[in-house]
ZASE-721783 format. One line per 8 residues: their letters; for each residue y, z, x of C-alpha. Coordinates in Angstrom, 1 decimal, always signed. Each point is the difference from the previous one (the first is absolute). Layout:
REM residues N
a = Y,Z,X | ...
This chain:
REM residues 432
mnttlrhv = +96.2,-30.7,+12.6 | -3.3,+1.5,-0.5 | -2.5,+0.0,+2.6 | -3.4,+1.5,-1.1 | -2.2,+1.0,+3.0 | -2.6,+1.6,-1.7 | -0.1,+0.9,-3.9 | -2.4,+2.7,-0.7
gpddatlq = -0.4,+3.1,-1.6 | -0.7,+3.3,+2.1 | -3.9,+0.3,+0.8 | -1.8,+2.9,+0.9 | +1.2,+0.1,+3.6 | +3.8,-0.7,-0.8 | +2.9,+1.3,-1.5 | +2.9,-2.5,-1.1
adylietp = +3.8,+0.8,+0.4 | +3.0,-2.3,-1.4 | +3.3,+0.2,+1.8 | +3.4,-1.2,-0.5 | +1.5,-0.9,+3.5 | +3.5,-1.0,+1.2 | +0.4,-1.6,+3.5 | +1.8,-2.8,+1.5
ldparvad = -3.0,-0.9,+2.0 | -3.1,-2.2,-1.2 | -1.4,+2.1,-3.0 | -3.6,-1.0,+1.0 | +0.4,+1.2,+3.6 | +1.7,+3.3,-1.3 | -3.2,+0.6,-2.3 | -2.2,-0.5,+3.0
imageqss = +1.9,+2.4,+1.7 | -0.3,+2.7,-2.9 | -3.5,-0.5,+0.3 | -0.5,+0.6,+3.6 | +2.5,+3.0,+0.3 | -2.1,+1.7,-3.2 | -3.6,-0.4,+1.6 | -1.0,-1.2,+3.2
gtfvrvan = +2.9,-1.1,+2.0 | +3.3,+0.2,+1.4 | +3.2,-2.7,+0.6 | -2.3,-1.5,+2.7 | -3.7,-0.2,+0.5 | -1.2,+2.9,+1.8 | -3.0,+0.7,+2.1 | -3.5,+0.8,-1.6
esdalrar = +1.3,-1.6,-2.9 | -2.9,-2.8,-0.1 | -0.5,-2.6,-2.5 | -3.0,+2.0,-1.2 | +2.2,+3.0,-0.7 | +2.8,-1.8,-1.6 | -2.7,-1.5,-2.2 | -1.2,+3.2,-1.0
sranvlri = +3.1,+1.9,-0.7 | +3.2,-2.1,+0.0 | +1.7,-0.2,-3.3 | +0.2,-3.4,-1.6 | +3.1,-2.2,-1.4 | -1.6,-1.2,-3.6 | +3.0,-1.6,-1.4 | +3.8,-1.0,+0.6
eeleaatr = +2.2,-0.8,-2.7 | +3.4,-0.8,+1.1 | +2.9,+1.0,-2.5 | +3.9,-0.7,-0.2 | +1.8,+0.9,+3.3 | +2.4,+2.8,+0.0 | +4.0,-0.6,+0.9 | +0.2,+2.9,+2.4
pslpsawl = -2.8,+2.6,+1.4 | -0.9,+2.8,-2.1 | -0.4,+2.6,+2.9 | +1.0,+0.0,+3.6 | -2.1,-0.5,+2.7 | +1.0,+0.6,+3.7 | -3.0,-1.8,+1.1 | +1.3,-3.3,-1.8
srsdtpgp = +3.8,+1.0,+1.0 | -1.1,+0.2,+3.7 | -1.3,-3.5,-0.1 | +3.0,-1.2,-2.1 | -2.2,-1.9,-2.6 | +1.6,-1.6,-2.7 | -0.7,-0.8,-3.6 | -1.4,-1.0,-2.4
wrrarvtl = -1.4,+3.3,-1.2 | -3.4,-1.7,-1.4 | -2.0,+2.2,-2.6 | -3.7,+0.0,-0.6 | -2.5,+1.7,-1.7 | -3.3,+0.7,+2.2 | -3.4,+0.9,-0.6 | -1.8,+1.9,+2.9
sfplanid = -3.4,+1.0,-0.4 | -1.3,+3.2,+1.9 | -3.6,+0.9,+1.4 | -0.9,+3.3,-1.3 | -2.1,+0.8,+2.7 | +3.2,+0.6,+2.0 | +1.1,+2.6,-2.7 | -3.1,+1.4,-1.8
anlptlaa = +0.8,+2.2,-2.9 | +3.1,+1.8,+1.6 | +2.7,-0.2,-2.2 | +2.9,+1.0,+2.4 | -1.4,-2.8,+2.7 | -0.2,-2.4,-3.2 | +3.8,+0.5,-0.8 | +0.6,+0.1,+3.9
tvagnlyd = -1.5,-3.5,+0.0 | +1.6,-1.6,-3.1 | +3.2,+1.7,+0.4 | +0.6,+1.3,+3.4 | +1.7,-2.1,+3.2 | +0.3,-3.0,-2.2 | +3.3,+1.3,-1.1 | +1.3,+0.4,+3.5
lgevtgmr = -0.6,-3.4,+1.1 | +3.0,-1.7,+1.6 | -1.1,-3.3,-1.2 | +0.9,+0.8,-3.7 | +3.4,+0.8,-1.7 | -2.0,+1.0,-3.1 | -3.5,+1.2,-0.8 | -1.5,+1.4,-3.0
llslrlpa = -3.5,+0.7,-1.0 | -0.6,-1.3,-3.6 | -3.9,+0.6,-0.8 | -3.3,+1.1,+1.0 | -3.4,-1.2,-0.8 | -2.9,+2.0,+0.7 | -3.8,-1.0,-0.3 | -1.8,+2.4,-2.4
syrarfel = -2.5,+1.4,+2.5 | +3.0,+1.3,+2.2 | +1.8,+1.5,-3.2 | -3.3,+1.9,-0.4 | +0.3,+1.7,+3.0 | +3.2,+1.8,-1.1 | +0.8,+2.6,-2.7 | +0.3,-0.7,-3.6
prhgvagt = +2.2,+1.3,-2.3 | -1.9,+3.5,-1.9 | +2.0,-0.5,-3.0 | +2.3,-3.0,-0.4 | +0.6,-1.0,-3.4 | -3.0,+1.0,-2.2 | +0.0,+3.1,+2.0 | +3.3,+0.9,-0.7
raltqvad = -0.1,-0.6,-3.5 | -3.4,+1.8,-0.3 | +1.9,+3.4,+1.4 | +3.0,-0.4,-2.4 | -1.7,-1.0,-3.1 | +2.3,-3.2,-0.3 | -2.0,-2.8,-1.0 | +1.8,-2.8,-2.0
rpligtii = +3.9,+0.4,+1.4 | +1.6,+0.3,+3.3 | +0.2,+3.5,+1.7 | +3.3,+1.1,-0.7 | +1.2,+1.9,+3.0 | +3.2,+1.6,+1.4 | +1.6,+1.8,+3.2 | +1.1,+3.8,+0.5
kpnvglsa = +3.6,-0.4,+0.1 | +2.3,+1.1,+1.8 | -1.7,-1.4,+2.8 | +0.0,+3.7,+2.2 | +1.9,+3.2,-0.7 | -2.5,+1.5,-3.1 | -2.1,+2.8,+0.7 | -3.3,+0.4,-0.5
getaalvr = +0.2,+1.4,-3.3 | +2.9,-1.9,-0.9 | -2.4,-3.2,+0.6 | -2.7,+1.5,-1.9 | +2.3,+0.5,-3.1 | +1.2,-3.6,+0.2 | -3.9,-1.2,+0.2 | -0.5,+2.3,-3.0
qlceagvd = +2.9,-2.0,-1.7 | -1.2,-3.3,+0.9 | -3.8,+0.7,-0.8 | +1.2,+1.1,-3.7 | +2.2,-3.3,+0.0 | -3.4,-1.8,+0.1 | +0.2,-1.7,+3.4 | -3.1,-1.0,+1.7
fikddevc = +0.9,+0.4,+3.5 | +2.3,+1.9,+2.2 | +0.6,-0.9,+3.6 | +2.1,+2.2,+2.8 | +2.9,-2.2,+1.6 | -0.7,-1.4,+3.4 | +2.8,+2.3,+1.9 | -1.7,+3.2,-1.3
anpahapl = -3.2,+1.0,+1.5 | -0.2,+3.5,+1.2 | +3.9,+1.1,-0.3 | +0.9,+3.6,+1.0 | +1.4,+0.4,-3.6 | -3.0,-1.1,-1.8 | -3.1,+0.6,+2.7 | -2.9,-2.5,-1.2
aervravm = -2.6,+2.6,-0.8 | +2.3,+2.1,-1.8 | +1.0,-3.2,-2.0 | -4.0,-1.2,-0.6 | -0.6,+3.4,-1.1 | +2.9,+0.4,-2.4 | -0.2,-3.8,-1.5 | -3.6,+0.2,-0.5
aevrgyre = +0.2,+3.2,-1.8 | +2.0,-2.1,-2.7 | -2.3,-3.0,+0.0 | -3.1,+2.1,-0.3 | +2.2,+2.0,-2.6 | +0.8,-3.3,-2.0 | -3.3,-1.4,+0.2 | -1.5,+3.0,-1.5
rsgrpvmv = +2.5,-0.2,-2.8 | -0.2,-3.9,-0.6 | -3.1,-1.0,+1.1 | +2.0,-2.8,+2.2 | +0.0,+0.1,+3.7 | +3.1,-1.1,+2.0 | -0.5,-1.3,+3.6 | +2.7,+1.4,+2.5
afnitddl = +0.0,-1.8,+3.5 | +0.8,+2.6,+2.1 | +1.9,-1.5,+3.7 | -2.2,+1.4,+2.4 | +1.6,-2.2,+2.8 | -0.4,+1.8,+3.5 | -1.9,+0.1,+2.8 | -3.8,-1.0,-0.8
damrghad = -1.4,+3.7,+0.6 | +2.5,+1.4,-2.3 | -0.4,-3.0,-2.3 | -3.8,+0.7,-0.4 | +0.9,+3.9,-0.6 | +2.7,-1.1,-2.7 | -2.6,-2.2,-1.8 | -2.7,+2.8,-0.1
fvekeggs = +2.4,+2.4,-1.4 | +1.0,-2.5,-3.1 | -3.5,-0.4,-0.5 | -0.9,+3.6,+0.1 | +2.9,+0.4,-2.5 | -1.3,-2.8,-2.4 | +2.1,-2.9,+1.0 | -1.2,-3.4,-0.1
cvmasinw = +2.6,-1.7,+2.2 | +1.9,-0.1,+3.4 | +2.8,-2.1,+1.0 | +0.8,-1.1,+3.6 | +3.0,-2.1,+1.6 | -2.7,-2.6,+1.6 | +2.3,-1.7,+2.6 | +0.6,+3.4,+1.5
cgfsaiqt = -3.4,+1.6,+0.1 | -1.7,-3.0,+1.7 | -3.0,-2.1,-0.9 | -2.4,+2.4,+1.7 | +1.3,+3.1,-1.7 | -0.2,-1.6,-3.7 | -3.3,-1.2,+1.0 | -1.3,+3.2,+0.8
lrratplv = +1.8,+1.7,-2.8 | -1.8,-2.1,-2.3 | -3.5,+0.9,+1.7 | +1.2,+3.5,-0.2 | +0.8,+0.6,-3.9 | -1.4,-1.3,-3.3 | +3.6,-0.2,-1.3 | +2.0,-2.8,-1.5
lhahrngy = +2.0,-1.3,+3.1 | +3.2,-1.1,-1.2 | +2.1,-2.4,+2.8 | +3.6,+0.3,+0.2 | +1.1,-2.8,+2.0 | +3.6,+1.4,+1.0 | +1.5,-2.1,+2.9 | -1.9,-3.3,-0.7
gmmsrdps = +3.5,-1.5,-0.6 | +0.6,+0.2,+3.7 | -3.2,-2.5,+0.5 | +0.8,-1.8,-3.0 | +3.6,-0.7,-0.8 | +0.8,-2.9,+2.7 | -1.9,-2.9,-1.2 | -0.3,-1.2,+3.7
lgmsfqay = -1.5,+3.6,+1.3 | -2.8,+2.4,-0.8 | -2.6,-0.4,-2.7 | -0.1,-1.1,-3.8 | -1.9,+2.5,-2.1 | -3.5,-2.0,-0.3 | -0.6,+0.7,+3.9 | +1.3,+3.7,-0.4
qtlwrltg = -2.0,+0.8,-2.8 | -2.7,-1.6,+1.3 | -0.1,+2.1,+3.3 | +0.6,+3.4,-2.2 | -2.9,-0.6,-2.3 | -2.1,+0.0,+2.3 | +0.8,+3.8,+0.2 | -1.5,+0.5,-3.1
vdhmhvhg = +3.2,+0.9,-1.8 | +0.1,-0.1,-4.0 | +3.6,-0.8,-1.2 | +2.7,-1.9,+1.7 | +3.6,-0.3,-0.4 | +1.7,-3.2,-0.9 | +3.5,+0.9,-1.1 | +1.0,-0.9,-3.2
lggkfaqs = +1.6,-3.1,-1.9 | +3.3,+0.2,-0.4 | +0.5,+2.9,+1.8 | +2.2,+1.7,+2.4 | -1.7,-1.4,+3.2 | +0.9,-3.1,+1.8 | -3.7,-1.9,-0.4 | +0.3,-2.9,-2.6
dteviesa = -2.0,+0.1,-3.3 | -2.1,-3.0,+1.5 | -1.1,+2.2,+3.1 | -0.5,+3.1,-2.6 | -1.9,-2.0,-2.1 | -2.0,-1.6,+2.9 | -0.9,+3.3,+1.6 | -1.4,+1.0,-3.2
rdcatplt = -2.2,-2.9,-0.3 | -1.1,+1.0,+3.7 | -0.9,+3.3,-0.8 | -2.2,-1.1,-3.3 | -1.8,-2.8,+2.2 | -3.1,+0.9,+1.8 | +0.1,-0.5,+3.9 | -3.4,-1.7,-0.6
adhadtvm = -2.0,-1.5,-2.9 | -2.8,+2.5,+1.1 | +1.9,+3.1,-0.5 | +1.9,+1.8,-2.7 | +2.7,+1.5,+1.9 | +2.8,-0.5,-1.9 | +2.6,+2.9,+0.0 | +2.6,+1.1,-2.7
pafssgqw = +3.3,-1.3,+0.6 | +2.7,+2.6,-0.5 | +3.3,-1.5,-1.6 | +3.4,+2.2,+0.6 | +3.7,-0.2,+1.2 | +2.5,+0.2,-2.9 | -2.8,-0.7,-2.7 | +0.6,+0.7,-3.6
agtvpatf = -0.9,-1.2,-3.5 | +1.8,-3.3,+0.5 | -1.7,-1.1,+2.9 | -3.6,+0.4,-1.4 | +0.0,-3.5,-1.9 | +0.8,-1.7,+3.2 | -2.9,+2.1,+1.8 | -2.6,-1.2,-2.6
eavhstdl = +1.4,-3.3,-0.2 | -0.6,-0.4,+3.9 | -3.1,+1.8,+0.5 | -2.2,-0.8,-3.4 | -1.7,+3.5,+0.3 | +0.3,+3.7,-0.6 | -1.7,+0.8,+3.1 | +3.1,+1.8,+1.7
lfmsgggi = +1.8,+2.9,+0.6 | +3.4,-0.1,-1.8 | +2.4,+2.7,+1.7 | +3.2,+1.0,-1.3 | +2.1,+2.5,+1.4 | +3.5,-0.3,-1.3 | -1.5,-2.2,-3.0 | -2.0,+3.0,-1.1
lahpdgpa = +2.4,+3.3,+1.2 | +3.1,-1.7,-0.6 | -0.7,-0.7,-3.8 | +2.9,+1.2,-2.2 | -2.6,+1.4,-2.0 | -1.8,+2.0,+2.6 | -3.0,-1.0,+1.9 | -2.5,+0.0,-2.8
agvtsvrq = +1.9,-2.4,-1.8 | +0.2,-1.8,+3.6 | -4.1,-0.5,-0.1 | +0.0,-0.7,-3.6 | +2.5,-2.8,+0.6 | -2.1,-1.6,+2.7 | -3.4,+0.2,-1.9 | +1.9,-1.5,-2.8
awaavqsg = +1.1,-2.9,+2.2 | -3.3,-0.4,+1.0 | -1.3,+0.0,-3.3 | +2.1,-2.6,-1.2 | -0.4,-2.6,+2.5 | -3.9,+0.6,-0.3 | +0.6,-0.4,-3.7 | +2.0,-3.5,+0.8
ssltafaq = +3.2,+1.8,-1.6 | +3.0,-0.6,+1.7 | +1.6,+3.7,+1.3 | +3.0,-0.6,-2.5 | -2.0,-0.4,-3.3 | -2.5,+2.6,+1.4 | +2.9,+2.4,+0.5 | +1.1,-0.3,-3.8
hmpelrra = -2.7,+2.6,-0.8 | -0.2,+1.8,+3.2 | +3.2,+2.3,+0.7 | -0.8,+1.3,+3.5 | -0.2,-3.9,+1.3 | +3.0,-1.0,-2.2 | +1.9,+2.9,+2.0 | -1.4,-1.1,+3.3
laffgghp = +1.1,-3.4,-0.6 | +3.5,+0.8,-1.0 | +0.4,+2.5,+3.1 | -1.7,-1.7,+2.8 | +0.9,-3.6,-1.1 | +3.6,+0.6,+1.0 | -1.1,+1.4,+3.6 | -1.2,-3.0,+2.4
């Protein structure tokens, strides 16, 4: 059953949000409850909620598309249990329109509006935010990427292929000096991008200030020797005052990039950090799985990355194809395409998708086939550092794999004349 109440794009006064809902009640009734809960109303009409006020500030239901019902509820609801409400558990895609005057250019309130108490509604046994659409005039009121794809390429001097990156491993435990020695080795291996792990920020065994100073000495030295810059994403995740201080220190030492675990820092902190530093902001999404893995709960990546891109980040993680995490290849591909799609036609605000998790030379063909682009960051941890002939051979094998797919050759054929790629295929091919 399709019920279209209104089918219009977002105008300058509203934003639109699509949801997947599950309920034993009439989906139209539930959609109306959602609209009221997240704007002017509550479960009953209240004093002072005049018709004029509702017309000005109430969210509206634009569209309802009923889907196939579920055989059992996806999530528990004490509210439904108390009323002993039986199934079937009807599922529907719902589009709501929210007045922007209720929100203004306030990102935390925007998130609270489209992804707040809706998840707690007793009427539903499933609630997932699928996507967001913003008017261009509203998007213009938020931060844009300071660098994005073009700026990252300029800083790394990588023009015609993906950036090849890696992650400091072991994740934690290395001293500042040991980390710097590994960075020197990786720079000499020919890597373009190196990042801290998300669990290594300011540990006692390698305080961030010591680590930045030691690592940047190696990065500067390598650039003087080779003429080639390497971008290092230092994990500055902390409270806001500390993050601003960390970013200033990275900039003072000649660094070009900082990384933050965005879910745990929060929208306001990342917005403020963006305004405070000219450095590339590498957004690490660790924790996103708890928002996305249940198909009936949380939010899809399109909505998630829309909110975070309003903070002005430059890179966003999308995981990797055939990787070690739970996301399907389809979800990874859609996530990368979301990053490469402007939020509105009026703004060049795309961000660089960062592929990681179990990536190596053998996952390159699927990645290229999926995105048909080299505007990405391809990060290999074990795929570089565990290459049987060493990290330099690991970097070379990944570059050779990209050269193969860009030239239209298979990896097997290309590897006949490329020993590093041949060794990688033989070694990692037996390690799913």
